[in-house]
C-alpha positions as a Markdown table, in Angstrom:
| # | Residue | x | y | z |
|---|---|---|---|---|
| 1 | Met | 0.0 | 0.0 | 0.0 |
| 2 | Thr | 2.8 | 2.3 | 0.7 |
| 3 | Arg | 3.9 | 1.9 | -2.9 |
| 4 | Thr | 0.6 | 2.9 | -4.3 |
| 5 | Lys | 0.4 | 5.9 | -2.0 |
| 6 | Phe | 3.9 | 6.9 | -3.2 |
| 7 | Asn | 2.8 | 6.5 | -6.8 |
| 8 | Asn | -0.3 | 8.5 | -6.3 |
| 9 | Lys | 1.7 | 11.3 | -4.6 |
| 10 | Ser | 4.3 | 11.3 | -7.4 |
| 11 | Lys | 1.5 | 11.4 | -10.0 |
| 12 | Lys | 0.0 | 14.4 | -8.3 |
| 13 | Glu | 3.3 | 16.1 | -7.9 |
| 14 | Phe | 4.1 | 15.2 | -11.6 |
| 15 | Gly | 0.8 | 16.7 | -12.7 |
| 16 | Leu | 1.4 | 19.8 | -10.6 |
| 17 | Lys | 4.9 | 20.2 | -12.1 |
| 18 | Asn | 3.4 | 19.9 | -15.6 |
| 19 | Ile | 0.9 | 22.7 | -14.8 |
| 20 | Arg | 3.7 | 24.9 | -13.5 |
| 21 | Val | 5.8 | 24.2 | -16.6 |
| 22 | Tyr | 2.8 | 25.0 | -18.9 |
| 23 | Leu | 2.1 | 28.2 | -17.0 |
| 24 | Leu | 5.7 | 29.3 | -17.0 |
| 25 | Ser | 6.0 | 28.5 | -20.8 |
| 26 | Gly | 2.8 | 30.4 | -21.4 |
| 27 | Val | 4.0 | 33.5 | -19.5 |
| 28 | Cys | 7.4 | 33.3 | -21.3 |
| 29 | Gly | 5.6 | 33.0 | -24.6 |
| 30 | Val | 3.4 | 36.0 | -23.9 |
| 31 | Leu | 6.5 | 38.0 | -22.8 |
| 32 | Ala | 8.4 | 37.0 | -26.0 |
| 33 | Val | 5.4 | 38.1 | -28.2 |
| 34 | Ala | 5.1 | 41.4 | -26.3 |
| 35 | Ser | 8.8 | 42.0 | -26.7 |
| 36 | Ile | 8.7 | 41.4 | -30.4 |
| 37 | Phe | 5.6 | 43.7 | -30.7 |
| 38 | Met | 7.3 | 46.5 | -28.8 |
| 39 | Thr | 10.4 | 46.2 | -31.0 |
| 40 | Ile | 8.3 | 46.5 | -34.1 |
| 41 | Glu | 6.4 | 49.5 | -32.7 |
| 42 | Ser | 9.6 | 51.3 | -31.7 |
| 43 | Ala | 11.2 | 50.7 | -35.1 |
| 44 | Thr | 8.0 | 52.1 | -36.8 |
| 45 | Ser | 8.0 | 55.1 | -34.5 |
| 46 | Gly | 11.7 | 55.7 | -35.3 |
| 47 | Ser | 11.0 | 55.7 | -39.0 |
| 48 | Glu | 8.0 | 58.1 | -38.6 |
| 49 | Met | 10.2 | 60.4 | -36.5 |
| 50 | Ala | 12.9 | 60.4 | -39.1 |
| 51 | Ser | 10.4 | 61.3 | -41.8 |
| 52 | Leu | 8.9 | 64.1 | -39.7 |
| 53 | Gln | 12.4 | 65.5 | -39.0 |
| 54 | Ser | 13.1 | 65.5 | -42.7 |
| 55 | Lys | 9.9 | 67.4 | -43.4 |
| 56 | Glu | 10.7 | 69.8 | -40.6 |
| 57 | Thr | 14.1 | 70.6 | -42.1 |
| 58 | Met | 12.5 | 71.1 | -45.6 |
| 59 | Leu | 9.8 | 73.4 | -44.2 |
| 60 | Asn | 12.3 | 75.4 | -42.2 |
| 61 | Ala | 14.4 | 76.0 | -45.3 |
| 62 | Gln | 11.3 | 77.0 | -47.3 |
| 63 | Gln | 10.3 | 79.4 | -44.5 |
| 64 | Gln | 13.7 | 81.0 | -44.5 |
| 65 | Glu | 13.6 | 81.4 | -48.3 |
| 66 | Leu | 10.1 | 83.0 | -48.1 |
| 67 | Gln | 11.2 | 85.4 | -45.4 |
| 68 | Glu | 14.2 | 86.5 | -47.5 |
| 69 | Asn | 12.0 | 87.0 | -50.5 |
| 70 | Leu | 9.5 | 89.1 | -48.4 |
| 71 | Val | 12.3 | 91.3 | -47.0 |
| 72 | Gln | 13.7 | 91.8 | -50.4 |
| 73 | Asn | 10.4 | 92.6 | -52.0 |
| 74 | Leu | 9.3 | 95.0 | -49.2 |
| 75 | Ser | 12.5 | 97.1 | -49.2 |
| 76 | Val | 12.1 | 100.8 | -50.0 |
| 77 | Asn | 14.3 | 100.8 | -53.1 |
| 78 | Ser | 12.4 | 97.8 | -54.5 |
| 79 | Leu | 9.0 | 99.4 | -53.9 |
| 80 | Gln | 10.2 | 102.7 | -55.5 |
| 81 | Glu | 11.4 | 100.8 | -58.6 |
| 82 | Lys | 8.2 | 98.9 | -58.9 |
| 83 | Ser | 6.0 | 102.0 | -58.5 |
| 84 | Ser | 7.9 | 103.9 | -61.2 |
| 85 | Glu | 7.6 | 100.8 | -63.5 |
| 86 | Leu | 3.8 | 100.9 | -62.9 |
| 87 | Gly | 3.5 | 104.6 | -63.7 |
| 88 | Phe | 3.1 | 106.0 | -60.3 |
| 89 | Thr | 4.9 | 109.4 | -59.6 |
| 90 | Lys | 5.8 | 111.2 | -56.5 |
| 91 | Val | 3.2 | 113.7 | -55.2 |
| 92 | Thr | 4.2 | 117.3 | -55.6 |
| 93 | Asn | 1.1 | 119.0 | -54.2 |
| 94 | Leu | -0.7 | 117.4 | -51.3 |
| 95 | Val | -4.3 | 118.5 | -50.6 |
| 96 | Tyr | -6.0 | 117.8 | -47.3 |
| 97 | Val | -9.8 | 117.8 | -47.2 |
| 98 | Ser | -11.6 | 118.6 | -43.9 |
| 99 | Glu | -14.8 | 117.0 | -42.8 |
| 100 | Gly | -17.1 | 120.0 | -43.1 |
| 101 | Val | -16.3 | 120.8 | -46.7 |
| 102 | Thr | -18.1 | 118.9 | -49.5 |
| 103 | Val | -15.8 | 117.8 | -52.2 |
| 104 | Ala | -18.2 | 116.6 | -54.8 |
| 105 | Arg | -22.0 | 117.3 | -54.9 |
| 106 | Leu | -24.7 | 117.3 | -57.5 |
| 107 | Pro | -25.7 | 120.6 | -59.1 |
């Protein structure tokens, strides 16, 4: 009888060890899959970040170019040249009109 009791105990212990092994294997498997998933996500994020940094550099260069063009086009000399090309002349006689005086009215 002692032998059968020993065999029953060992079978129970063996079954319990199998459950522990399966649980440990399952947890390790889940952790391995999670690790792979996080690696893929971080690689994807790194790629997106590199793309965004490239776009930022391009937009900064474009902004700098536009600012330079704006400063160049709004300079006083440039505006004077353009105004003379379009036929505008400098005012020689300036007339100020007050509020009370009617400028144009019907007869």
